[in-house]
C-alpha positions as CSV (number, residue, x, y, z in Angstrom):
1,M,38.8,-28.1,81.9
2,F,40.8,-26.2,79.3
3,K,40.5,-22.4,79.9
4,I,40.2,-20.0,77.0
5,D,41.9,-16.6,77.1
6,R,39.1,-14.6,75.4
7,R,41.3,-11.6,74.7
8,E,44.1,-13.7,73.2
9,F,41.5,-15.7,71.1
10,I,39.9,-12.5,69.7
11,A,43.3,-10.9,69.0
12,A,44.4,-14.1,67.1
13,L,41.4,-13.7,64.8
14,G,42.2,-10.0,64.0
15,G,40.2,-8.2,66.7
16,I,36.6,-7.8,67.6
17,A,35.7,-6.2,64.3
18,A,37.0,-9.2,62.4
19,V,35.1,-11.6,64.7
20,N,31.9,-9.7,64.2
21,L,32.2,-10.3,60.5
22,M,32.5,-14.1,60.9
23,S,29.6,-16.5,60.7
24,H,28.8,-18.6,63.7
25,E,30.2,-21.6,61.9
26,A,33.5,-19.8,61.2
27,R,33.7,-18.8,64.8
28,A,33.2,-22.4,66.0
29,D,35.8,-23.7,63.6
30,A,38.3,-21.0,64.7
31,L,37.6,-21.8,68.4
32,E,38.3,-25.5,67.8
33,H,41.5,-24.7,66.0
34,Y,42.5,-22.3,68.8
35,M,41.9,-24.9,71.5
36,E,43.8,-27.5,69.6
37,D,46.7,-25.1,69.1
38,R,46.8,-24.3,72.8
39,L,46.7,-27.9,73.8
40,Y,49.7,-28.6,71.6
41,A,51.5,-25.6,73.0
42,Q,51.0,-26.9,76.5
43,T,53.5,-29.7,75.8
44,E,56.3,-27.1,75.5
45,G,58.4,-29.4,73.4
46,K,61.8,-27.8,73.6
47,A,64.6,-30.4,73.3
48,A,67.4,-30.2,75.8
49,D,69.6,-28.7,73.1
50,G,66.9,-26.3,71.9
51,S,66.5,-28.2,68.6
52,G,62.8,-28.5,69.1
53,G,62.1,-24.8,69.4
54,D,58.6,-24.3,70.7
55,F,57.3,-27.6,69.2
56,P,56.6,-30.8,71.2
57,S,58.6,-34.0,70.5
58,A,56.9,-37.0,69.0
59,A,57.1,-38.7,72.4
60,Q,55.3,-35.7,74.1
61,V,52.6,-35.8,71.5
62,T,52.0,-39.5,72.2
63,S,51.9,-38.8,76.0
64,Q,48.9,-36.4,75.3
65,I,46.7,-39.2,74.0
66,T,45.2,-40.1,77.4
67,T,44.5,-36.5,78.3
68,R,41.7,-36.2,75.7
69,H,38.1,-37.3,75.8
70,Y,38.2,-38.2,72.0
71,R,40.6,-39.7,69.5
72,R,42.1,-37.3,67.0
73,G,41.6,-39.6,64.0
74,V,37.8,-39.6,64.3
75,G,35.8,-37.6,61.7
76,G,34.7,-34.1,62.6
77,L,31.0,-34.9,62.0
78,F,31.0,-37.5,64.8
79,V,32.7,-35.7,67.7
80,T,33.1,-32.4,69.4
81,T,36.6,-31.6,70.6
82,N,35.2,-29.2,73.3
83,P,34.4,-31.2,76.4
84,A,31.9,-28.6,77.5
85,E,29.8,-29.0,74.3
86,K,27.4,-31.7,72.9
87,V,27.1,-32.7,69.3
88,T,24.3,-30.9,67.4
89,Q,21.2,-32.3,65.7
90,L,21.9,-32.5,62.0
91,P,19.4,-31.6,59.3
92,A,17.9,-34.4,57.3
93,M,19.4,-35.0,53.8
94,P,17.3,-35.0,50.6
95,A,15.9,-38.3,49.4
96,K,18.4,-38.3,46.5
97,P,21.3,-36.3,47.8
98,K,23.7,-34.6,45.4
99,L,27.3,-33.5,46.1
100,L,26.2,-29.9,46.7
101,D,23.7,-31.1,49.3
102,F,26.6,-32.6,51.3
103,Y,28.5,-29.3,51.1
104,E,25.5,-27.5,52.5
105,L,24.5,-30.0,55.2
106,R,27.4,-32.3,56.1
107,F,30.8,-30.8,55.0
108,T,30.3,-27.7,57.2
109,R,33.6,-27.9,59.0
110,T,35.8,-28.5,56.0
111,R,34.1,-26.7,53.2
112,N,35.5,-23.2,53.8
113,H,39.0,-24.5,53.7
114,C,38.3,-26.5,50.5
115,Y,36.6,-23.6,48.8
116,Q,39.7,-21.5,49.5
117,S,42.0,-24.3,48.3
118,A,40.1,-24.7,45.1
119,N,40.0,-20.9,44.6
120,K,43.8,-20.8,45.0
121,A,44.2,-23.5,42.4
122,L,41.8,-21.7,40.1
123,Q,43.8,-18.5,40.4
124,N,47.0,-20.4,39.6
125,G,45.5,-21.6,36.4
126,L,45.6,-25.3,37.2
127,S,43.6,-27.9,35.3
128,E,39.9,-28.5,36.1
129,E,40.7,-32.0,37.3
130,V,43.2,-30.5,39.9
131,V,40.9,-27.7,40.9
132,L,38.2,-30.4,41.6
133,A,40.7,-32.3,43.6
134,C,41.4,-29.2,45.8
135,L,37.6,-28.7,46.2
136,L,37.2,-32.3,47.4
137,H,40.5,-33.1,49.1
138,D,39.7,-32.6,52.8
139,V,35.9,-33.1,53.1
140,S,36.5,-36.8,53.9
141,Q,37.7,-35.5,57.3
142,E,34.0,-35.2,58.2
143,L,34.0,-39.0,58.0
144,I,37.4,-39.8,59.3
145,R,40.6,-37.7,59.8
146,V,43.3,-40.4,59.9
147,D,44.4,-41.4,56.4
148,H,41.8,-39.0,55.1
149,G,43.5,-38.7,51.6
150,Y,43.0,-42.4,51.1
151,Y,39.4,-42.4,52.4
152,G,38.7,-39.4,50.2
153,A,40.0,-41.0,47.1
154,Q,37.9,-44.1,47.8
155,L,34.8,-41.9,48.5
156,F,35.1,-40.0,45.2
157,E,36.6,-42.6,42.9
158,P,33.4,-43.8,41.3
159,Y,32.4,-40.3,40.4
160,V,35.4,-38.2,39.3
161,P,38.2,-38.3,36.7
162,E,41.0,-40.8,37.5
163,L,43.6,-38.0,37.9
164,T,41.4,-36.2,40.5
165,A,41.1,-39.3,42.7
166,W,44.8,-39.9,42.4
167,A,45.7,-36.4,43.5
168,I,43.4,-36.7,46.5
169,R,44.9,-40.0,47.5
170,Y,48.6,-39.0,47.2
171,H,48.3,-35.5,48.7
172,Q,48.1,-37.6,51.9
173,P,51.8,-38.8,51.9
174,L,53.2,-35.8,50.0
175,R,52.2,-33.5,52.9
176,F,55.0,-34.8,55.0
177,F,57.8,-34.0,52.4
178,A,58.8,-30.5,51.3
179,D,59.2,-29.6,47.7
180,E,60.7,-26.1,47.6
181,K,60.8,-26.0,43.8
182,A,57.0,-26.6,43.7
183,G,56.5,-24.1,46.5
184,Y,55.7,-26.5,49.3
185,T,57.5,-26.1,52.6
186,Y,56.9,-28.4,55.6
187,P,54.3,-26.7,57.7
188,D,54.8,-25.8,61.4
189,L,51.3,-27.1,61.9
190,Y,52.7,-30.6,61.5
191,R,55.5,-30.0,63.9
192,N,52.8,-29.1,66.4
193,I,50.6,-32.0,65.6
194,Y,53.2,-34.8,65.2
195,G,56.3,-33.4,67.0
196,Y,59.3,-31.6,65.7
197,D,61.3,-34.9,65.5
198,Y,58.5,-36.9,63.8
199,V,59.6,-39.4,61.1
200,P,56.9,-40.6,58.7
201,P,56.4,-44.4,59.0
202,P,57.8,-46.6,56.2
203,H,54.5,-47.0,54.3
204,V,54.2,-43.2,54.1
205,Q,57.8,-42.9,52.8
206,A,57.1,-45.7,50.3
207,A,54.0,-44.0,49.0
208,Y,55.9,-40.7,48.6
209,E,58.7,-42.3,46.7
210,A,56.2,-44.0,44.4
211,A,54.3,-40.8,43.8
212,K,57.4,-38.9,42.9
213,K,58.0,-41.2,40.0
214,H,54.4,-41.0,38.7
215,K,53.3,-38.9,35.8
216,W,50.7,-37.3,37.9
217,Y,53.0,-36.3,40.8
218,Y,52.5,-32.6,40.0
219,A,48.7,-33.0,40.5
220,A,48.9,-34.3,44.1
221,R,51.7,-31.8,44.8
222,E,49.6,-28.9,43.6
223,V,46.9,-30.0,46.1
224,T,49.4,-29.7,48.9
225,V,50.5,-26.3,47.7
226,S,47.0,-25.0,47.5
227,D,46.2,-26.7,50.8
228,L,49.0,-25.0,52.7
229,Y,47.8,-21.4,52.1
230,A,44.0,-22.0,52.5
231,F,43.4,-21.4,56.2
232,D,41.9,-17.9,56.5
233,P,38.8,-18.0,58.7
234,N,37.7,-14.6,57.5
235,A,37.8,-15.4,53.8
236,K,34.4,-15.0,52.0
237,V,34.1,-18.0,49.7
238,N,31.4,-20.4,48.6
239,I,30.6,-23.2,46.2
240,D,29.3,-20.9,43.4
241,P,32.5,-20.6,41.3
242,F,32.7,-24.4,41.2
243,V,29.1,-25.4,40.4
244,N,29.7,-25.7,36.7
245,L,33.0,-27.6,37.3
246,V,31.1,-30.1,39.5
247,A,28.4,-30.5,36.9
248,K,31.0,-31.2,34.2
249,H,33.3,-33.6,36.1
250,F,31.3,-35.2,38.9
251,K,29.1,-38.1,37.9
252,Q,26.0,-37.6,40.0
253,P,24.1,-40.9,40.4
254,P,20.3,-40.5,39.7
255,E,19.5,-42.6,42.8
256,G,21.4,-40.2,45.0
257,L,24.8,-40.5,46.6
258,G,24.7,-43.4,49.1
259,Y,21.9,-45.3,47.2
260,D,23.6,-46.2,43.9
261,N,25.3,-49.4,45.1
262,S,28.8,-48.0,44.2
263,P,31.9,-49.3,46.1
264,S,31.7,-46.2,48.3
265,A,27.9,-45.9,48.7
266,H,28.3,-47.0,52.3
267,M,30.6,-44.2,53.1
268,W,28.1,-41.6,51.8
269,R,25.4,-43.3,53.9
270,S,27.6,-43.0,57.0
271,L,27.7,-39.2,56.3
272,I,23.9,-39.2,55.8
273,Y,23.2,-41.1,59.0
274,P,26.1,-40.4,61.4
275,D,23.9,-41.1,64.5
276,S,23.1,-44.6,63.5
277,P,24.5,-46.8,66.3
278,L,25.2,-49.8,64.0
């Protein structure tokens, strides 16, 4: 079983005083990220010539697959990455759930990051459609992590402006390509997750090239820029600054999300009933 260095963990969060100010949810998320980081670090991916630094190679990342009791692409709502823990009983959703109900009851792992991302976009004076994209861009990871940008776009497309859905979709491939002029550098996090020598597959490269030529490239790129700097577990943020934005731009179905027969209604129901076996 993976052992946790308690002192190192607390120090990484800013000390005991900082930990005491964190909610239980924030502590759980921080612990999960800490454990994943330590697992990545165990691969000690230095190339023979030193070119890999402290990051694993893509081959070493692949070799770690069979050491886990879960697959990394599965949604956070459906699995715990801590082998010593069990999944929790989730609260029931309202009969006609609204988007804000999902933030309160289902998007609990990703919402803090998305609040921070949207707040960053708001501070930078971005359009309401892009701020909304930042607010929504990663919550689909509760459902599924792999290709979450595409799943997220599909989840929200029936309810948001076209630009917002486009930005959510294309932040997925743009994450793998730096744009220094826009303020986006390739994150070390991805060198840890994918390997220092990782090369995006052809379909990702093709999507990136297509996005670069699109009139809304800036929108998806702004999501990646706001995404990169929104990982502070101690930040005090909530949905309140964005309630009016959601009311203005999100088309809430009167039947409730999941029950309106939209092309993505089944995805919302999967979030409502994640323990349904079939």
